[in-house]
C-alpha positions in Angstrom: 59.7 46.8 -49.8 57.6 49.7 -48.5 54.6 48.5 -50.5 55.0 45.0 -49.3 55.3 46.2 -45.7 52.2 48.3 -46.1 50.3 45.4 -47.5 51.5 43.2 -44.7 50.3 45.7 -42.1 47.0 46.0 -43.8 46.5 42.3 -44.0 47.4 42.0 -40.3 44.7 44.6 -39.5 42.0 42.6 -41.3 43.2 39.1 -40.4 41.4 39.0 -37.0 38.1 40.1 -38.8 38.7 37.3 -41.3 39.0 34.8 -38.4 35.8 36.1 -36.7 33.9 35.8 -40.0 35.3 32.3 -40.6 34.3 31.2 -37.2 30.8 32.6 -37.7 30.5 30.7 -41.0 31.5 27.5 -39.2 28.9 28.1 -36.5 26.2 28.6 -39.1 27.3 25.3 -40.7 27.2 23.7 -37.3 23.7 24.9 -36.9 22.5 22.3 -39.4 23.4 19.4 -37.2 21.3 18.0 -34.3 17.6 18.4 -33.4 16.7 18.9 -29.8 13.1 17.8 -29.0 13.1 19.4 -25.5 14.7 22.7 -24.4 15.5 24.4 -27.7 12.0 23.5 -29.1 10.4 24.7 -25.9 12.0 28.2 -26.1 10.8 28.6 -29.7 7.3 27.2 -29.0 6.9 30.0 -26.4 7.5 32.6 -29.2 5.0 30.7 -31.4 2.4 30.8 -28.6 2.4 34.5 -28.4 2.6 34.9 -32.1 -0.7 32.9 -32.2 -2.4 35.5 -30.0 -2.0 34.2 -26.5 -1.4 36.6 -23.6 1.6 36.8 -21.3 1.0 35.5 -17.8 -2.7 35.0 -18.4 -2.4 32.1 -20.9 1.2 31.0 -20.3 2.3 30.0 -16.8 6.0 29.3 -17.1 8.4 31.6 -15.5 10.7 32.1 -18.6 8.2 33.5 -21.0 8.9 37.2 -21.0 11.9 37.4 -23.4 9.7 36.1 -26.2 8.1 39.6 -26.7 11.2 40.9 -28.3 11.6 37.9 -30.6 8.1 38.3 -32.1 9.3 40.6 -35.0 11.8 38.0 -36.1 9.3 35.1 -35.8 6.6 37.0 -37.6 8.8 38.1 -40.4 10.1 34.6 -41.0 6.6 33.1 -41.1 5.6 35.8 -43.5 8.5 35.2 -45.9 8.5 31.3 -45.5 4.7 31.0 -45.6 4.7 28.9 -42.4 7.0 27.3 -39.8 9.1 25.1 -42.1 12.7 25.4 -41.2 12.1 27.8 -38.3 14.4 25.9 -35.9 17.4 26.4 -38.3 16.4 30.0 -39.0 16.4 30.7 -35.2 19.9 29.2 -34.9 21.2 31.3 -37.8 19.5 34.4 -36.4 21.3 33.8 -33.1 24.7 33.3 -34.7 24.3 36.5 -36.7 23.4 38.5 -33.6 26.3 37.0 -31.7 28.7 37.7 -34.5 27.6 41.3 -34.7 28.1 41.8 -31.0 31.5 40.0 -31.3 32.7 42.6 -33.8 31.7 45.4 -31.5 33.4 43.5 -28.6 36.5 43.2 -30.6 36.4 47.0 -31.4 36.1 47.8 -27.7 38.8 45.4 -26.5 41.2 46.6 -29.1 41.3 50.0 -27.2 42.8 48.2 -24.3 45.2 45.8 -26.0 46.5 44.7 -29.3 44.4 43.0 -32.0 45.4 39.4 -31.0 44.4 39.9 -27.4 41.1 41.5 -28.5 40.6 38.5 -30.8 41.1 36.0 -28.1 38.6 37.8 -25.8 36.0 38.1 -28.6 36.2 34.4 -29.5 35.5 33.5 -25.9 32.1 35.1 -26.3 31.4 34.0 -29.9 32.1 30.3 -29.3 29.9 30.1 -26.2 26.3 29.0 -25.9 24.9 27.4 -22.8 24.9 23.6 -23.0 25.5 23.9 -26.8 21.9 24.8 -27.4 22.3 26.9 -30.5 18.8 28.4 -30.9 17.2 31.4 -29.3 16.6 31.2 -25.5 16.4 33.4 -22.5 20.0 32.4 -21.8 21.4 33.5 -25.1 19.3 36.6 -25.5 20.0 37.6 -21.9 23.8 37.2 -22.2 23.8 39.1 -25.5 21.8 42.1 -24.2 23.6 42.2 -20.9 27.1 42.1 -22.5 26.1 44.7 -25.1 24.8 47.0 -22.3 28.1 46.8 -20.4 30.1 47.4 -23.6 28.2 50.5 -24.5 28.9 51.9 -21.0 32.6 51.0 -21.1 33.0 52.3 -24.7 31.5 55.7 -24.0 32.1 58.6 -26.3 33.7 62.1 -26.2 30.8 63.6 -28.1 27.9 64.4 -25.8 25.1 63.4 -28.1 26.8 60.0 -28.9 27.5 59.4 -25.2 23.9 60.1 -24.3 22.6 57.9 -27.1 24.9 55.1 -26.0 23.6 55.2 -22.4 20.0 55.2 -23.6 20.6 52.2 -25.8 22.5 50.5 -23.0 19.6 51.0 -20.6 17.2 49.6 -23.2 19.2 46.4 -23.7 19.8 46.0 -19.9 16.0 46.1 -19.6 15.7 43.2 -22.1 18.3 41.3 -20.0 16.1 41.9 -16.9 13.1 40.7 -18.9 15.0 37.5 -19.6 15.9 37.0 -15.9 13.5 39.2 -13.8 15.6 38.7 -10.6 18.2 40.9 -12.3 16.0 43.8 -11.5 17.1 43.8 -7.9 20.9 44.3 -8.5 20.1 46.6 -11.4 18.2 49.0 -9.2 20.7 48.7 -6.3 23.8 49.4 -8.5 22.2 52.2 -10.6 20.8 54.0 -7.6 24.1 53.7 -5.8 26.0 55.1 -8.8 23.5 58.0 -9.0 23.6 58.9 -5.3 27.2 58.1 -4.4 29.0 59.3 -7.5 26.3 61.8 -8.8 26.5 60.1 -12.3 24.1 62.0 -14.6 24.6 59.2 -17.1 22.4 57.0 -14.9 19.4 59.1 -15.8 20.0 58.5 -19.5 20.4 54.8 -18.7 17.0 54.8 -16.9 15.4 56.5 -19.9 16.5 53.6 -22.1 15.0 51.2 -19.6 11.8 53.1 -19.5 11.4 53.0 -23.3 11.9 49.2 -23.2 9.4 48.9 -20.2 6.8 50.9 -22.1 7.0 48.7 -25.2 6.8 45.6 -23.0 3.9 46.8 -20.9 1.9 48.0 -23.9 2.2 44.6 -25.6 1.2 42.9 -22.4 -1.8 45.1 -21.8 -2.9 44.8 -25.5 -3.9 41.2 -24.8 -5.0 41.1 -21.2 -6.3 43.6 -18.7 -4.3 44.6 -15.6 -6.6 42.8 -13.2 -6.3 39.5 -14.9 -2.5 39.9 -15.1 -2.2 40.6 -11.3 -4.5 37.7 -10.4 -2.4 35.2 -12.5 1.0 36.6 -11.7 1.6 34.4 -8.6 1.2 31.2 -10.8 4.4 31.9 -12.7 6.4 31.8 -9.5 5.1 28.4 -8.5 7.2 26.5 -11.0 9.8 24.5 -9.0 12.0 24.2 -12.1 12.7 27.9 -12.1 12.2 29.0 -8.5 14.5 31.7 -7.2 16.3 31.6 -3.9 19.0 34.1 -4.0 20.4 33.2 -0.5 20.8 29.6 -1.3 22.3 30.6 -4.7 25.0 32.7 -2.9 26.0 29.6 -0.9 25.9 27.1 -3.8 27.6 29.4 -6.2 31.1 29.0 -4.8 30.3 25.5 -3.6 29.7 24.2 -7.1 33.0 25.7 -8.4 34.9 24.2 -5.4 33.3 20.8 -5.9 34.0 20.7 -9.7 37.7 21.7 -9.1 38.1 19.9 -5.8 41.2 18.1 -7.0 43.1 21.4 -7.4 41.3 23.7 -4.9 44.0 23.3 -2.3 46.4 24.9 -4.8 44.4 27.7 -6.3 42.3 28.3 -3.2 45.3 28.4 -1.0 47.1 30.7 -3.4 44.2 33.2 -3.4 44.1 33.2 0.4 47.9 33.6 0.6 48.0 36.6 -1.8 45.1 38.4 -0.1 46.7 37.8 3.4 50.2 38.7 2.3 49.7 41.6 -0.1 46.4 43.1 1.0 46.2 42.3 4.7 49.8 42.6 5.8 50.7 45.0 3.1 53.9 43.1 2.3 55.5 42.5 -1.0 55.7 38.9 -2.4 59.1 37.9 -3.5 59.9 37.2 -7.1 60.7 33.6 -6.3 57.4 32.9 -4.6 55.5 34.7 -7.5 57.4 32.4 -9.9 56.3 29.2 -8.0 52.7 30.5 -7.6 52.4 31.2 -11.4 54.0 27.8 -12.3 51.7 25.9 -10.0 48.6 27.7 -11.1 49.3 27.4 -14.8 49.5 23.7 -14.3 46.2 23.9 -12.3 44.6 25.7 -15.2 45.4 22.9 -17.6 44.1 20.3 -15.1 40.9 22.3 -14.5 40.4 22.7 -18.2 40.4 18.9 -18.5 37.9 18.8 -15.7 35.6 21.1 -17.7 35.4 19.2 -21.0 31.7 18.3 -20.5 30.5 21.9 -20.1 30.6 24.5 -22.8 32.4 27.4 -21.2 33.5 25.5 -18.1 37.1 26.0 -19.0 36.6 29.8 -18.8 35.9 29.4 -15.1 39.4 27.7 -15.0 40.8 30.6 -17.0 39.2 33.1 -14.6 40.8 31.4 -11.6 44.2 31.8 -13.1 43.5 35.4 -14.3 42.3 36.4 -10.8 45.6 35.2 -9.4 47.5 37.1 -12.0 45.4 40.2 -11.3 46.1 40.1 -7.5 49.8 39.5 -8.1 50.5 42.1 -10.7 47.8 44.7 -11.3 48.1 47.7 -8.9 45.6 50.5 -8.2 47.1 52.8 -10.9 46.9 50.3 -13.7 44.3 51.4 -16.4 43.0 47.8 -16.7 42.0 47.7 -13.0 38.8 49.6 -13.5 37.9 47.5 -16.5 38.5 44.2 -14.7 36.4 45.3 -11.7 33.6 46.4 -13.9 33.4 43.2 -15.8 34.0 41.1 -12.7 31.1 42.7 -10.8 28.8 42.4 -13.8 29.8 38.8 -14.4 29.2 37.9 -10.7 25.7 39.6 -10.7 24.8 37.8 -14.0 26.1 34.5 -12.9 24.4 34.6 -9.5 21.1 35.7 -11.1 21.0 32.9 -13.7 22.1 30.4 -11.1 19.2 31.4 -8.8 16.5 30.8 -11.4 18.0 27.7 -13.1 18.1 24.1 -12.1 21.2 23.3 -14.2 23.9 23.9 -11.5 27.4 24.7 -12.7 26.2 24.9 -16.3 24.2 28.0 -15.4 27.2 29.6 -13.8 29.3 29.5 -16.9 27.1 32.2 -18.6 28.4 34.9 -16.2 32.0 33.8 -16.5 31.9 34.4 -20.3 31.4 38.1 -19.6 34.6 38.4 -17.5 36.3 35.8 -19.7 36.4 38.3 -22.5 38.7 40.4 -20.3 40.9 37.6 -19.1 43.3 37.7 -22.1 44.0 41.4 -21.4 44.9 40.8 -17.7 47.0 37.7 -18.5 49.0 39.5 -21.2 49.4 42.6 -19.0 50.6 40.4 -16.1 53.2 38.8 -18.5 54.4 42.2 -19.5 54.9 43.2 -15.9 56.6 39.9 -15.1 59.0 40.4 -18.1 60.1 43.7 -16.7 60.9 42.0 -13.4 62.5 38.9 -15.1 63.6 40.0 -18.6 65.8 36.9 -19.2 62.8 34.6 -19.5 60.7 36.9 -21.7 60.3 34.5 -24.6 59.3 31.6 -22.3 56.8 33.8 -20.5 55.2 35.0 -23.8 55.0 31.4 -25.1 53.3 30.2 -21.9 50.8 33.0 -22.0 50.1 32.3 -25.7 49.7 28.6 -24.8 47.2 29.3 -22.0 45.0 31.5 -24.2 45.2 29.1 -27.2 44.1 26.2 -25.0 41.3 28.2 -23.6 39.9 29.3 -27.0 40.6 26.0 -28.7 38.9 23.9 -26.1 35.9 26.1 -26.3 35.9 25.8 -30.1 36.1 22.0 -30.0 33.4 21.5 -27.5 31.2 24.0 -29.3 31.6 22.4 -32.7 31.3 18.7 -31.8 29.4 18.7 -28.6 25.7 17.7 -29.1 22.8 18.4 -26.7 20.2 15.7 -26.6 20.5 14.0 -30.0 23.5 11.8 -30.7 27.2 11.9 -31.5 27.7 14.4 -34.4 29.0 11.7 -36.8 25.7 9.8 -36.4 23.6 12.8 -37.5 23.5 11.9 -41.2 19.8 12.1 -42.1 18.3 15.3 -43.3 14.8 16.2 -42.1 12.7 17.1 -45.2 9.8 19.2 -43.9 8.2 20.8 -40.8 9.7 23.1 -38.2 13.0 21.1 -38.2 13.4 21.1 -41.9 17.1 21.1 -43.1 18.4 19.8 -39.8 20.5 16.6 -39.7 19.7 14.0 -37.1 19.8 10.2 -36.7 17.8 8.0 -39.0 15.6 6.8 -36.1 14.8 10.3 -34.9 14.1 11.5 -38.4 11.7 8.6 -39.0 9.9 9.2 -35.6 9.7 13.0 -36.2 8.1 12.5 -39.6 5.6 10.0 -38.2 4.5 12.4 -35.6 4.3 15.3 -38.1 2.2 13.2 -40.5 -0.1 12.1 -37.7 -0.6 15.7 -36.6 -1.2 17.0 -40.1 -3.6 14.2 -41.0 -5.9 14.2 -38.1 -5.6 17.5 -36.3 -4.5 20.2 -38.6 -7.6 22.3 -38.1 -8.4 21.5 -34.5 -8.7 24.5 -32.2 -7.0 23.5 -29.0 -3.9 21.2 -29.0 -2.3 19.2 -26.1 0.9 17.2 -26.7 2.1 14.8 -24.0 5.0 14.7 -23.1 8.2 16.1 -24.7 6.9 17.5 -28.0 7.0 21.3 -27.8 8.2 21.4 -31.4 4.8 20.0 -32.5 3.0 23.2 -31.5 5.1 25.0 -34.1 3.2 23.0 -36.8 -0.3 23.6 -35.6 -2.8 26.2 -36.6 -4.7 26.2 -33.3 -4.0 27.2 -29.7 -2.0 25.5 -27.0 -4.3 23.7 -24.5 -1.8 23.7 -21.6 -0.5 26.2 -19.1 2.9 25.8 -20.8 4.4 24.1 -23.8 7.0 22.8 -21.4 7.1 19.1 -20.3 7.8 20.3 -16.8 5.4 20.8 -13.8 3.9 24.0 -15.4 3.0 22.1 -18.6 1.2 18.8 -18.5 1.0 17.8 -14.8 -2.5 16.9 -13.6 -2.5 19.6 -10.9 -1.7 22.4 -13.3 -4.0 21.1 -16.1 -7.0 21.0 -13.7 -6.3 24.5 -12.5 -5.8 25.7 -16.1 -9.1 24.4 -17.4 -10.8 25.8 -14.4 -9.5 29.3 -15.2 -9.7 28.8 -19.0 -12.7 26.5 -19.7 -12.4 27.5 -23.4 -9.0 25.8 -23.5 -10.1 22.3 -22.9 -8.3 20.4 -25.7 -10.0 19.3 -28.9 -7.0 17.3 -29.8 -4.7 15.3 -27.4 -1.6 13.5 -28.6 0.1 11.0 -26.3 3.5 10.1 -27.8 5.0 6.7 -27.4 7.6 6.8 -24.6 10.6 5.7 -26.7 10.1 8.3 -29.4 12.7 11.1 -29.3 15.3 9.0 -27.5 18.6 10.9 -27.1 22.0 11.0 -25.7 24.2 14.1 -25.3 27.7 13.9 -26.7 30.5 15.4 -24.6 28.2 18.0 -23.0 25.9 17.4 -20.0 28.0 14.4 -18.9 26.7 12.3 -21.8 23.2 12.2 -20.4 20.8 9.9 -22.2 17.2 8.8 -22.2 15.6 5.9 -24.0 12.1 6.9 -23.0 11.9 10.7 -22.9 8.2 10.7 -23.7 7.2 8.5 -20.8 4.0 10.1 -19.4 0.3 9.5 -19.1 -2.8 11.6 -19.8 -4.2 12.7 -16.5 -7.2 10.5 -15.3 -9.6 13.4 -15.1 -8.9 14.4 -18.7 -9.4 10.8 -19.9 -12.7 10.7 -18.1 -13.8 14.0 -19.7 -12.8 12.8 -23.2 -14.7 9.5 -22.7 -17.8 11.3 -21.5 -17.7 13.7 -24.5 -17.2 11.1 -27.1 -13.7 11.8 -28.3 -12.5 9.6 -31.1 -9.5 7.5 -30.1 -7.0 6.6 -32.8 -4.0 4.4 -32.4 -0.9 5.4 -34.4 2.5 3.8 -34.6 3.9 7.0 -33.0 1.3 7.3 -30.3 -2.4 7.7 -29.3 -4.6 10.5 -30.6 -7.8 11.7 -29.0 -9.9 14.0 -31.2 -13.2 15.7 -30.4 -15.9 14.8 -32.9 
């Protein structure tokens, strides 16, 4: 009996780890399905551009380029081992899952210090199962969240040994700097908070934190200056802030941030919003206790609201965590007092989540979708607060302990399960997952499964590029073909590989060729409008486009190519102009 009890205890200890590993394997398997021609390919094409030798700011004018510096080792190693770019999209997805899984194990280790293993497991899964818009590859979103959360965890974890504590703060500062590189506007709250902690609380650990940031900054600056001189960088810097797709307005963001949440959950806002106002007025303004009966009705109403809000969040990966946060905030205000050990942890993660969410919202054009990224940070702590609140409630009302525990388990199960379902079957800009039954056989998207139509169109474009322009020096792809740059041996002949304003607009191309006359394209590919047609499944409100590559070559460029005798070739997939 003793042996069996010992084995049972041991298996229970390892069971959460087994679940985390199993989920990670499922996420890797999920990585094989869908091929996004737009955002995911764009993020990877930026890394390729700098791997090819281009300079930050000087050659690339998009505002989301900086994070790529820290991905160059991965990209370079893959191309060295693979001998090219074949399969790089899948490799980037798997790389991201591995990084997220590693952080999840550390998150589980930290959370287990504040609650039991099942609570820690629920919080860890909330992070592991999230990726913005279900875009599984590397991006400034995913890298930013990973580095920011890791930095916060290292601070919270701490260490009793001086050397280990110092090392953790240095590493924390290093990864916080990478998060700032992903979203430069984070530099403002970072400096305000760190200087405040140093001056108000005389925290010497802040100095070690700054050391880590300085190390990261030195690496970044050395790379940047290795390819362009400081004068050129300063002269070109204003251009990256002109992109309307990623302009920052922190004040408007402060206004829209709560407005987007209220608008999404407008059907229930009178309940949860009224509850928050009532608790703050009653408990914190008038300093009066809330009766057990009223607490009971508040909890019952807001648990129902949570389930309703979760249903309203089905089209956004992580949207239901906003719903979970609303319920958790109510539990926190009702039950957690100043002496509770979880209070400091909740405030730390809440402030960090708010800063991160506001920052991403300020530089993104994706609305509520961008907000979710911050709520994932505080979402990892929500199970701790909910279970702690249930424990306090059970002390007040012990007769209903089993029911209270069951309701709490149901809430957390629904939160994690919904995130899991949306993450596994939601598809960003391809088609419903059961229609992705054709395996791509070569090129950057090798091994991925997509629709038969998209596979055929992809291979047609790939063949056209390889046949007619494999050795051309400067490439320009119009309109939504950032993945095509991954298969070229030349240089990008555009201010950005993006399809947005900074990429192939006439205004920016004219300006770019004026600044970089050596980048006038030797090879221009105008894709047929209907190629790459997509629809998102579950996520992004099921958006679709039957002509994502609708666009024209600017008139000035057509005139230039005609005057210089470019060869025009009509292909089934589009029109190619190639310099003789």
